[in-house]
C-alpha positions as CSV (number, residue, x, y, z in Angstrom):
1,M,0.0,0.0,0.0
2,P,1.5,3.4,-1.0
3,P,2.2,5.8,1.8
4,L,-0.3,8.5,2.6
5,E,0.2,11.9,0.9
6,V,0.3,14.6,3.5
7,A,0.6,18.4,2.8
8,F,1.8,20.9,5.3
9,V,0.8,24.5,4.8
10,V,2.9,27.2,6.5
11,Q,3.6,30.8,5.7
12,R,7.4,30.4,5.7
13,Y,9.7,27.4,5.5
14,G,13.5,26.9,5.4
15,A,16.7,26.5,7.3
16,E,17.1,30.2,7.4
17,V,13.6,30.9,8.7
18,T,13.2,31.8,12.4
19,G,10.0,31.6,14.3
20,G,8.6,29.0,16.7
21,A,5.7,27.8,14.5
22,E,7.9,27.6,11.4
23,Q,10.6,25.7,13.3
24,H,8.0,23.3,14.7
25,C,6.6,22.6,11.3
26,R,10.0,21.9,9.8
27,S,10.9,19.6,12.6
28,I,7.7,17.6,12.4
29,A,7.6,17.4,8.6
30,R,11.2,16.2,8.5
31,R,10.4,13.3,10.9
32,L,7.0,12.4,9.4
33,A,8.7,12.0,6.0
34,E,9.9,8.7,7.3
35,H,6.3,7.5,7.3
36,Y,4.4,9.5,4.7
37,E,4.9,11.3,1.4
38,I,5.3,14.9,2.7
39,T,4.9,18.1,0.6
40,V,5.3,21.5,2.3
41,L,3.2,24.2,0.6
42,T,4.6,27.6,1.5
43,T,5.5,31.1,0.2
44,C,8.7,32.4,-1.2
45,A,9.1,34.8,1.8
46,L,11.8,34.8,4.4
47,D,10.8,38.0,6.2
48,H,7.6,37.8,8.3
49,L,7.1,41.6,8.3
50,T,7.5,42.5,4.6
51,W,6.8,39.1,3.1
52,E,9.2,40.0,0.3
53,N,9.9,37.2,-2.1
54,H,13.3,35.6,-1.2
55,F,13.3,32.0,-2.3
56,P,12.7,31.0,-5.9
57,P,9.2,29.6,-6.7
58,G,8.7,26.0,-7.6
59,T,9.7,22.6,-6.2
60,S,12.8,21.9,-4.2
61,S,13.9,19.5,-1.6
62,L,15.1,20.2,2.0
63,E,16.1,17.5,4.5
64,G,14.2,14.8,2.6
65,V,11.0,16.9,2.4
66,Q,9.5,18.2,-0.9
67,V,8.9,21.9,-0.7
68,L,6.6,23.7,-3.1
69,R,6.9,27.5,-3.0
70,F,4.5,30.1,-4.4
71,A,5.3,33.8,-5.0
72,V,3.8,36.4,-2.7
73,K,1.8,38.8,-4.8
74,E,1.4,41.4,-2.1
75,G,3.3,41.7,1.2
76,R,2.4,43.8,4.2
77,A,0.6,47.1,3.5
78,P,2.4,50.3,4.8
79,D,-0.8,51.2,6.7
80,F,-1.4,47.8,8.2
81,G,-0.5,48.9,11.8
82,A,-2.8,51.8,11.8
83,F,-5.6,49.9,10.1
84,A,-5.2,47.0,12.6
85,G,-5.4,49.3,15.5
86,R,-8.8,50.5,14.3
87,V,-10.1,47.0,13.7
88,Y,-9.0,45.9,17.2
89,S,-10.6,48.8,19.0
90,E,-13.6,49.9,16.9
91,T,-16.8,48.5,15.7
92,H,-16.2,47.0,12.3
93,S,-17.5,44.6,9.6
94,R,-16.5,41.2,8.4
95,A,-15.3,43.0,5.2
96,D,-13.0,45.1,7.4
97,E,-11.5,41.9,8.9
98,L,-10.9,40.5,5.5
99,T,-9.2,43.7,4.5
100,W,-7.1,43.4,7.7
101,L,-6.0,39.9,6.6
102,E,-5.1,41.2,3.1
103,K,-3.1,44.1,4.5
104,Q,-1.3,41.9,6.9
105,G,0.0,39.6,4.2
106,P,1.2,37.3,2.8
107,N,-1.2,37.3,-0.2
108,C,-0.3,34.2,-2.1
109,P,-3.0,33.3,-4.7
110,G,-0.9,30.6,-6.3
111,L,-0.9,28.6,-3.0
112,L,-4.7,28.9,-2.7
113,D,-5.2,27.9,-6.4
114,H,-3.0,24.8,-5.7
115,L,-5.2,23.8,-2.8
116,R,-8.3,24.2,-4.9
117,R,-6.9,22.0,-7.7
118,R,-4.8,19.5,-5.8
119,G,-6.2,19.6,-2.3
120,P,-8.5,16.6,-2.8
121,S,-5.5,14.5,-3.8
122,Y,-3.9,14.8,-0.3
123,D,-4.9,12.4,2.4
124,A,-4.5,15.1,5.0
125,V,-3.5,18.8,5.0
126,I,-1.8,20.2,8.1
127,F,-2.2,24.0,8.5
128,Y,0.2,25.9,10.7
129,T,-0.7,29.1,12.5
130,Y,-4.2,30.5,12.4
131,L,-3.1,34.1,11.9
132,Y,-2.2,34.3,8.2
133,G,-3.9,34.1,4.8
134,P,-2.5,30.7,3.7
135,T,-4.3,29.1,6.7
136,A,-7.3,31.4,7.1
137,L,-8.2,31.3,3.4
138,G,-6.7,27.9,2.6
139,L,-8.1,25.7,5.2
140,P,-11.8,26.1,4.2
141,L,-10.8,24.8,0.7
142,V,-9.9,21.4,2.1
143,A,-11.8,21.4,5.4
144,D,-12.8,17.7,5.0
145,R,-9.2,16.7,5.5
146,A,-7.7,19.6,7.4
147,V,-5.8,19.6,10.6
148,L,-5.1,22.9,12.3
149,V,-2.1,23.6,14.4
150,P,-3.2,27.1,15.5
151,T,-0.2,28.1,17.7
152,A,-2.8,30.3,19.4
153,H,-2.3,32.8,22.2
154,D,-4.5,35.5,23.7
155,E,-3.7,38.4,21.3
156,P,-6.0,40.9,19.7
157,P,-6.4,39.2,16.3
158,I,-7.7,35.9,17.7
159,H,-10.9,37.7,18.8
160,L,-11.8,38.7,15.2
161,G,-14.9,37.0,13.8
162,I,-13.1,35.5,10.8
163,F,-11.2,33.3,13.1
164,R,-14.4,32.1,14.9
165,E,-15.3,30.7,11.4
166,L,-11.9,29.2,10.9
167,F,-11.8,27.4,14.3
168,S,-15.1,25.7,13.6
169,Q,-14.0,24.0,10.3
170,P,-11.0,21.6,10.7
171,R,-11.3,17.9,11.2
172,H,-8.8,17.9,14.1
173,L,-7.0,20.5,16.2
174,L,-3.4,20.0,17.4
175,F,-2.1,22.0,20.4
176,L,1.4,22.6,21.6
177,T,0.3,22.9,25.3
178,A,-2.8,22.1,27.4
179,T,-2.9,25.8,28.2
180,E,-3.3,26.6,24.5
181,E,-6.1,24.1,24.1
182,K,-7.9,25.6,27.1
183,L,-7.7,29.0,25.5
184,V,-9.1,27.8,22.2
185,R,-11.9,25.9,23.7
186,R,-12.9,28.9,25.8
187,L,-12.8,31.4,22.9
188,F,-14.5,29.3,20.3
189,N,-16.7,26.7,22.1
190,N,-15.6,24.1,19.6
191,G,-15.5,21.0,21.8
192,H,-17.2,19.0,19.1
193,I,-13.9,19.1,17.0
194,P,-11.4,16.5,18.3
195,G,-8.2,17.9,19.7
196,T,-4.9,16.5,20.8
197,V,-2.0,18.1,22.7
198,V,1.1,17.0,20.7
199,G,3.7,19.3,22.3
200,T,7.0,19.4,20.4
201,V,10.2,17.6,20.1
202,L,13.4,19.3,21.1
203,E,16.3,18.6,18.8
204,G,19.5,19.2,20.8
205,P,22.9,20.3,19.6
206,A,24.8,18.4,16.9
207,K,27.9,18.5,19.0
208,Q,28.8,19.3,22.6
209,P,28.3,23.1,23.2
210,D,31.3,25.1,24.2
211,A,30.9,28.2,26.4
212,K,34.5,29.3,25.9
213,R,34.2,29.2,22.2
214,F,31.2,31.5,22.3
215,R,32.9,34.0,24.6
216,E,36.0,34.1,22.4
217,R,34.1,34.3,19.1
218,Y,31.9,37.3,20.3
219,E,34.3,38.8,22.8
220,I,32.0,38.5,25.7
221,D,33.4,38.5,29.3
222,G,31.6,38.1,32.6
223,E,28.2,36.9,33.5
224,F,25.2,37.4,31.2
225,I,21.6,36.7,30.8
226,L,20.4,35.5,27.4
227,Y,17.4,36.2,25.2
228,M,16.8,34.1,22.0
229,G,14.2,34.9,19.4
230,R,12.8,37.7,17.3
231,I,13.6,41.1,18.9
232,E,10.3,42.9,18.5
233,I,7.4,44.5,20.3
234,W,5.2,41.4,20.2
235,K,7.8,39.4,21.9
236,G,8.0,41.7,25.0
237,C,11.4,43.0,24.1
238,P,10.7,46.7,24.9
239,E,9.7,45.8,28.5
240,L,12.7,43.5,28.8
241,L,15.1,46.2,27.8
242,E,13.4,48.7,30.2
243,F,13.5,46.2,33.1
244,F,17.2,45.3,32.4
245,C,18.2,49.0,32.3
246,R,16.4,49.7,35.5
247,Y,18.1,46.6,37.1
248,K,21.5,47.8,36.0
249,S,20.9,51.2,37.6
250,A,20.2,49.4,40.9
251,F,23.0,46.9,40.4
252,P,25.7,48.4,38.2
253,Q,28.0,45.4,38.6
254,G,25.3,43.0,37.5
255,P,25.3,40.9,34.3
256,S,25.1,42.0,30.7
257,L,22.2,41.1,28.4
258,V,23.0,39.1,25.2
259,L,20.3,39.1,22.5
260,L,20.2,36.4,19.7
261,G,17.9,37.1,16.8
262,R,17.0,39.6,14.2
263,A,16.2,43.1,15.7
264,D,13.0,44.7,14.3
265,M,13.1,47.6,16.8
266,P,15.6,50.1,18.0
267,L,18.0,49.0,20.7
268,P,19.9,51.1,23.3
269,E,23.5,51.6,22.6
270,R,25.1,50.3,25.8
271,P,28.2,48.2,26.4
272,D,26.2,45.9,28.6
273,I,23.6,45.0,25.9
274,R,25.0,42.9,23.0
275,A,22.7,42.2,20.1
276,L,24.4,39.5,18.0
277,G,21.7,39.1,15.3
278,F,20.9,35.8,13.8
279,V,23.7,33.3,14.7
280,P,24.5,29.8,13.5
281,E,22.9,26.9,15.4
282,E,26.2,25.9,16.9
283,D,26.6,29.4,18.4
284,K,23.1,29.4,19.9
285,W,23.9,26.2,21.8
286,D,27.3,27.6,22.8
287,A,25.5,30.8,24.1
288,L,23.3,28.7,26.3
289,A,26.3,26.9,27.7
290,A,27.8,30.2,28.7
291,A,24.6,31.9,30.0
292,S,23.5,32.2,33.6
293,V,19.8,32.6,32.9
294,L,17.5,32.6,29.9
295,V,14.9,35.3,30.0
296,A,11.6,34.8,28.2
297,P,9.7,38.1,28.2
298,S,6.9,37.4,25.6
299,P,3.3,38.1,26.6
300,Y,2.1,35.9,23.8
301,E,3.2,32.3,23.4
302,S,1.7,29.0,22.5
303,L,4.9,27.1,23.4
304,C,8.3,28.7,24.1
305,I,10.9,26.5,22.4
306,A,13.8,28.7,23.6
307,L,12.7,27.9,27.2
308,L,12.9,24.2,26.4
309,E,16.3,24.6,24.8
310,A,17.6,26.3,27.9
311,W,16.3,23.5,30.1
312,D,17.9,21.0,27.8
313,R,21.2,22.6,28.7
314,G,20.4,22.9,32.4
315,V,19.9,26.7,32.2
316,P,17.2,28.1,34.5
317,V,14.6,30.5,33.0
318,L,13.1,33.8,34.1
319,A,9.8,34.2,32.3
320,N,7.0,36.7,31.9
321,G,4.3,35.4,34.3
322,R,1.6,37.4,32.6
323,C,1.8,34.8,29.8
324,D,-0.2,31.8,31.0
325,V,1.8,29.4,28.8
326,L,5.1,30.6,30.1
327,A,3.9,30.5,33.7
328,D,2.5,27.0,33.3
329,Q,5.7,25.8,31.6
330,C,7.7,27.0,34.6
331,L,5.4,25.4,37.0
332,A,5.3,22.1,35.1
333,G,9.0,21.9,34.6
334,N,9.9,23.4,37.9
335,G,12.9,24.9,36.1
336,G,12.5,28.7,36.5
337,L,10.9,31.7,38.1
338,F,8.4,34.2,36.6
339,Y,7.6,37.8,37.1
340,T,4.6,40.1,36.5
341,N,6.2,43.5,37.1
342,Y,9.5,45.1,37.5
343,A,9.8,44.6,41.3
344,E,9.4,40.8,40.7
345,F,11.8,40.8,37.8
346,E,14.5,42.4,40.0
347,A,13.9,40.1,42.9
348,C,13.8,37.0,40.8
349,L,16.9,37.9,38.8
350,E,18.8,38.9,41.9
351,L,17.9,35.6,43.6
352,L,19.0,33.5,40.6
353,L,22.3,35.4,40.2
354,A,23.1,35.3,43.9
355,R,22.4,31.6,44.4
356,P,24.3,29.3,42.0
357,V,23.0,26.2,43.7
358,L,19.4,27.4,43.0
359,R,20.3,27.9,39.4
360,E,21.8,24.5,39.1
361,T,18.8,22.9,40.8
362,L,16.2,24.6,38.6
363,G,18.2,23.8,35.5
364,R,18.5,20.2,36.4
365,Q,14.8,19.9,37.1
366,G,14.0,21.6,33.8
367,R,16.3,19.2,31.9
368,R,14.7,16.2,33.5
369,Y,11.2,17.6,32.5
370,V,12.4,18.1,28.8
371,Q,13.9,14.6,28.6
372,A,10.7,13.0,30.0
373,N,8.2,14.9,27.8
374,Y,9.7,16.0,24.5
375,G,11.0,12.9,22.8
376,W,10.0,11.6,19.4
377,E,8.8,8.3,20.9
378,S,5.9,10.1,22.5
379,V,5.2,12.7,19.8
380,V,5.2,10.7,16.5
381,P,2.5,8.2,17.5
382,K,0.1,11.2,18.3
383,W,0.7,12.7,14.9
384,K,0.3,9.4,13.1
385,G,-2.9,8.7,14.9
386,V,-4.4,12.0,13.9
387,I,-3.3,11.9,10.3
388,E,-4.6,8.4,9.8
389,S,-7.9,9.2,11.4
390,V,-8.4,12.3,9.1
391,S,-7.3,10.3,6.0
392,S,-10.1,7.9,6.6
393,K,-12.5,10.6,5.4
394,G,-15.0,10.2,8.2
395,P,-17.7,12.8,9.1
396,V,-17.0,16.5,8.5
397,W,-17.9,18.9,11.3
């Protein structure tokens, strides 16, 4: 019997692409290619803000997975931010929400046309991230075989009416955490649609990380706390920078802050803040080996992979407790502390820095949690069960 044909739809895809949802999709597609015939349907974009075409359109192969790219016709509109603010705060129509979706980008008509023509030939179609057009407009075209991995968190767009429609249509929902599922069920009252918490699989370093190598390569001395991810407003970076600067005013001999990731916002020019940009995978793991604490400031998360990577290396975490997912992760893994305001940030960071034994204990507990819960042996069977149940073409909700 030939293997099932499974399509993954995601807004960006590639080794150079950053972003938790995109990395999760790539990791899962790569592993499921051992069991199914996988095709990733995606755009030619690399940048998630402009959606400018970067990769050539057409078919290619990456890590044993077939990738079919479609050109972005229109990227993000210059007035998207202002228009979005009005949609979030004012009375508006469904047409306004569809305009919001169009202005956000990416607009990729070729991908949608492919789903119209070829969608019925796939046994299952996995859509990643509820937020963008490829999912919001593409999923209804193949709803009878659609699985949605929403990577949802409580942010303004998720309250738009067009997403109430979207969350009522897939055959199955896959969640990264139980906290995410609880949010989705509360917002959309869609308990009739089956759902599974699949988590993620952490893929560790290819070779033993080296703290000394990182320090020498980037000329970093002394103790530092580490941030990994996109450096932007939606990731809580302005507050992190404000809190760090206040902390250093109170504790001038305290650690420096090292930021890994592309910066899409202005950064203070200070010797104790080092923004290294996008670094190779090896350097990321080396940075974790050298760091005292990983800070996770995002108010919006469905699952924080950087947190899991820190725990994998035995590094404790200081997280934004106003994000339910981060707070729940810290409690479940018992591998970090969380804060809800500056006073708590200062107290938690000072406690972690002053007590190496506490850091070691939290890091060890976090690592034990990752090893017990984020292995392929527990994740792959869940995915296979969902894909094979959808491919049976049972009742459509």
